[in-house]
N, C-alpha and C positions, 0 to 999 in steps of 0.2 A: 728671362730677364724682362721681356716686354710686359708680361703680366704684373710683375712686381713693380716695375717702373711707373705704371699708371695707377697704382693703388692710392686711394684717399679714404678718409674716415669722415663720419658726420661731425666730429670735433675739429676737423681741418688738418689732421695729420697727413703730410705728404711723404711718401716713401720714394727714395731714389735708388736705382740700381744701375750698375755699369758692368758690362762684360769685360773681364780681363783676359787677354790672349797671352799673357805671360806664361812661360813654361816654368813650372815648379818642380824642384827635385823630389823624386819619390824615394821611398825606402828609408827615410830618415828614422832612426831609432831614438826614442826618448827613454832615458833611464827611469827606473822606479822612483828614485830620489827626486828628479826633476818633475815627474808627473805628480808626485805627492805635494809639491809646492803650488800647484795650480789651484786657485780658489774658485771652485764652481759652486754657485748658489742656485739650485733649481727654483724656478718660480712655480706658483700654484697652478697656473695655466700652462699645461704641456711642459712641465719641468723635466719630464722624462726625455724630452727632445735634446736636453743639454748633453 
């Protein structure tokens, strides 16, 4: 988080990141129908990371 939080670009983009200590429930199952409704559009740059 510290590395991401101090990121800037030549164009002036500032990136902010904050660590969440919230506990998230694990093991939640998403149905195939719900997953099919997610609109994921891969970008040219590292679109495979989506």
